[in-house]
Each structure stands twice: as C-alpha cells, then as structure tokens.
C-alpha positions in Angstrom: -9.5 -1.9 -96.8 -12.4 -2.7 -99.1 -14.5 -5.5 -97.6 -15.5 -6.8 -101.1 -11.8 -7.0 -102.2 -11.0 -8.8 -99.0 -13.8 -11.3 -99.7 -12.4 -11.8 -103.2 -8.9 -12.5 -101.7 -10.5 -15.0 -99.4 -12.3 -16.6 -102.3 -15.7 -16.0 -100.7 -18.6 -15.2 -102.9 -21.6 -14.0 -101.0 -24.7 -16.1 -101.7 -28.2 -14.5 -101.8 -29.4 -13.8 -98.2 -31.2 -16.8 -96.8 -34.9 -16.3 -96.2 -36.1 -15.6 -92.7 -37.2 -18.8 -91.0 -40.2 -17.1 -89.3 -41.9 -13.8 -88.5 -38.9 -11.5 -87.8 -36.7 -9.0 -89.4 -33.3 -10.3 -90.5 -31.6 -7.0 -89.4 -32.8 -4.3 -87.1 -31.2 -0.9 -87.4 -31.4 1.1 -84.2 -29.8 4.0 -82.3 -27.5 6.2 -84.3 -25.3 3.7 -86.0 -26.2 0.2 -84.7 -27.5 -3.0 -86.4 -28.6 -6.2 -84.7 -29.0 -9.4 -86.7 -31.4 -12.2 -86.1 -29.9 -15.6 -85.6 -28.5 -17.2 -88.8 -27.5 -20.7 -89.4 -25.5 -22.8 -91.9 -28.1 -23.0 -94.6 -28.2 -22.7 -98.4 -30.1 -20.0 -100.3 -33.4 -21.9 -99.9 -33.0 -22.1 -96.1 -32.1 -25.8 -96.1 -29.5 -26.9 -93.6 -26.1 -27.6 -95.0 -24.9 -29.1 -91.7 -27.2 -30.9 -89.3 -26.9 -32.7 -86.0 -25.1 -32.1 -82.8 -21.4 -31.2 -82.4 -19.9 -34.1 -80.4 -22.2 -36.7 -81.9 -23.0 -36.4 -85.6 -20.4 -33.6 -86.1 -16.8 -33.1 -85.2 -15.3 -29.9 -83.7 -13.9 -29.1 -87.2 -17.3 -29.6 -88.8 -18.9 -27.4 -86.2 -16.3 -24.7 -87.0 -17.1 -25.0 -90.7 -20.8 -24.7 -89.9 -20.1 -21.5 -87.9 -18.0 -20.2 -90.8 -20.9 -20.8 -93.3 -23.4 -19.2 -90.9 -21.1 -16.1 -90.8 -21.0 -16.0 -94.6 -24.8 -16.1 -94.5 -24.8 -13.2 -91.9 -22.6 -11.2 -94.3 -25.1 -11.8 -97.0 -28.0 -10.7 -94.8 -26.1 -7.6 -93.8 -25.2 -6.8 -97.5 -28.9 -7.2 -98.4 -29.9 -4.8 -95.7 -27.1 -2.2 -95.7 -26.3 -2.3 -99.4 -22.6 -2.0 -98.6 -20.6 -4.0 -96.1 -18.0 -1.2 -96.1 -20.5 0.6 -93.8 -19.4 -1.7 -91.0 -17.2 0.1 -88.5 -16.9 -2.8 -86.1 -18.4 -6.1 -84.9 -19.4 -5.2 -81.3 -20.9 -8.5 -80.0 -21.3 -12.0 -81.3 -23.7 -14.5 -79.7 -23.3 -18.1 -80.8 -25.5 -21.1 -79.9 -24.0 -24.5 -80.4 -26.2 -27.6 -80.4 -24.1 -30.3 -78.9 -24.0 -33.3 -76.7 -24.0 -32.8 -72.9 -20.4 -33.8 -72.6 -19.1 -31.4 -75.3 -17.3 -28.4 -73.8 -15.7 -26.7 -76.7 -18.4 -24.2 -77.7 -15.8 -21.3 -77.9 -13.7 -23.4 -80.3 -16.7 -24.0 -82.5 -17.4 -20.2 -82.5 -13.8 -19.5 -83.5 -14.8 -20.7 -87.0 -17.1 -17.6 -87.2 -14.8 -15.1 -85.3 -11.8 -15.9 -87.4 -13.7 -15.2 -90.6 -15.0 -11.8 -89.2 -11.4 -10.9 -88.3 -10.2 -11.9 -91.8 -12.9 -9.8 -93.5 -13.0 -6.7 -91.3 -9.5 -6.8 -89.7 -8.4 -6.8 -86.1 -9.7 -5.3 -83.8 -12.7 -4.3 -86.0 -13.7 -7.9 -86.6 -12.9 -9.2 -83.1 -16.1 -8.9 -81.1 -17.1 -9.4 -77.5 -18.5 -12.9 -77.6 -20.6 -15.5 -75.9 -20.7 -19.2 -77.0 -23.7 -21.0 -75.5 -24.4 -24.8 -75.5 -27.9 -25.8 -76.3 -29.6 -29.2 -76.8 -31.3 -28.4 -80.1 -31.6 -25.6 -82.7 -34.2 -25.0 -85.5 -34.1 -27.5 -88.3 -31.4 -29.5 -86.4 -28.7 -27.0 -87.4 -25.6 -27.2 -85.2 -25.0 -23.4 -84.8 -26.9 -20.2 -84.9 -25.2 -16.8 -84.7 -26.3 -13.2 -84.0 -24.2 -10.1 -84.4 -24.4 -6.5 -83.0 -22.6 -4.2 -85.4 -21.6 -0.5 -85.2 -21.9 1.3 -88.5 -19.8 4.2 -89.8 -21.4 7.6 -90.0 -23.2 7.9 -93.2 
C-alpha cells in the first residue's frame, strides 16, 4: 500500500513540517534502520497551538483525541520532511504520548487512541499499531494538551 494514496483516501493533506520549538533535531536517524522523533504537538505550520488547555478541564476527551490526531499528522509531516518518502516506514515500533490533564482525568490511553488509530489507518495493522505509553502530565509547552514521540523502523534502502 502506498502511504500517500492512503493519505489521499483519508482526505489528509500533509502540512509543512512545524518548526522545532527549541534546540533539538526533529528526527534522529540511528542504528541500521531506526528513526526517533522529538515530541510534536497539535500546532499549525507556524508552531502556534491549534488546541490548548487541559483535557478534563478546557478540553473534552473527544477534543483531546482530535488534538492527538493533529499532532500525528504533524509527526507524519516531520517524518516526510526528514525521510523524503513515508513509504520507507516499515513499522511504528513505539509511541510515547503525554497528555496534559486534570488530576482526576484517567483516560490518557483513550486520548492517545486518536493518534494510534490514525497510524493504523495510514500504515495498516500491525505496521501502524505500536507499543505505547500514555502519560498524564500537569502541563506541556505552550499549553498544548498532547505531545507525541515515535520510534520507527525503516525499510532497508
């Protein structure tokens, strides 16, 4: 399956990769065929937050899921910019998601499903179904509600 055809079927147009929010590399290629992304949030191309606040207070579970989905689209843009071709992705190995939420919100995994479901739609199952952690936190940079990192295995070039 061609990833770009799948994105077209899903009516997803990749935006330009958001700029780094600090002194780091957006994607680090290492080992034989591995890539690790820095954390990415639900921002627009300028880096401005498209969602802000805490899930369980300013945002509902569904808005948190939408924010996680947008962060994942941004991750795909970052990977496309670095790799040049998303068809190089063999599998999504690990997903780490941080969810800024209230102390009494316990549905971090459900928020992260907004991201994981998109990865599975784009790359298929099991290729897009990663091992995953969903961590609650009190605050994230720029008051974004989610930040997501990926560890990716690439196909042999």
